[in-house]
Steps between C-alpha positions, in 0.01 A plus 500: 500500500866528594576694816616858441350533152170659598493878513244749633256643241667838482846345442382273223318782328818707508703214372307466181423867458122459505212662679369324814172409323666262252629283788215544740365204695200315347157537660553204735706616795836321535586479130751779514819588331709426806414132466609473135836507313551855366490523120782656306248737341137540398407653167166597348429550136213494244491232236402540130131443590501767775503258796699591807794261554681459829840315507661398826872417447709259711854384414374171348148580378242760408128484597309679223145604577242625246197730553624594844304823481173307516325290769537196274866452407579246230718190555848603595819362333819374661806586292829327597818710473774293341734760357445648155319830439319663799129438538304801377182560695318653208573209264304181467601233752703296249550131433662417838210637701273268692136605532380494860137416589443823690216670318323745734800496741781739568861410588585598857842354558767235480651299787791280388349236271137617535295772324180622670198640317185633654155577349482860377146543617313345790159453663642464852730206466843512338586202271876458432721268300850377562709421184836329451741776392705251300236320300198732517287211629223591741576324826180578697229756557319602815299795634572734787300788647592853594640353825778394269827314540623422850830327400681466168843338442660356188833321471588320177225251428317540834225755563327547837183707533279586793176684419127516545325314219190688384192309378218686326170348605185500285270560798480708820589349835310769702193423285519116472725408791620139515338414163713759326816379678418146393459616140839678511660190641343285229545722195842639583648177641649656810783309674364246748622673814329824391186318370454345840473836675164654578355780285673832587168658580633742763791618290267554203248694701766732641657556158163572330407750773832672474473520122126589510452224242150367414438162658461323164849608379703187415772413758872474454667269752870469569726277706874450562701294253864390512628390162837347399605431139797272450405356160163400642257683717449447874219698667386534859185694582297568818297766677394744613267581213443871431213643295438803286207614280582513132591856405 
């Protein structure tokens, strides 16, 4: 993200003449409009089949989303702008459009050469995808929690992210203790530095008490991740491990 391009939420909303809700942050804290390149405009329309369409315009491309009025949006489309007639949001995507593998996700912003999508519905963790804005190719996916994004910077072909990765367990740490932690390590293939840590029994007990969650509620664990994309992915992860009951 180039210095000076980010704008506060209220400024960006005024720029494109939209209500605040259209550019609101996603559910995971830290994905907010101040971290993304401001679009030229955002339009909504209804297609011939009655589906709600949302088009986010940038000088060089349009991100066209379908079924944005539902919790299960369809695959979005990336439409390059190369002169010629303007892209009409209501119309079909057209021959130049590239289908993006984003079913069930909503577009939350662009940072230089990267498009970020996040799941439109959640069970307590927030899966997201990062897509190449030039080719439409999915670069990587990961999952955060409501703790959200600690750091986010894009410049050309390099993206740096700091966040808490969220892992949805199939068991309850307060109920099964170390055995449940071992299962999460085994089934979810946690990074070695995290897998070597003891079960977060104390953190889980405190979180379950605070949330008045039944002891058999499956546990969500999270831990810090520092990720760098430069054409390939480099990831560092460590503790401390936090714990939450599944909502």
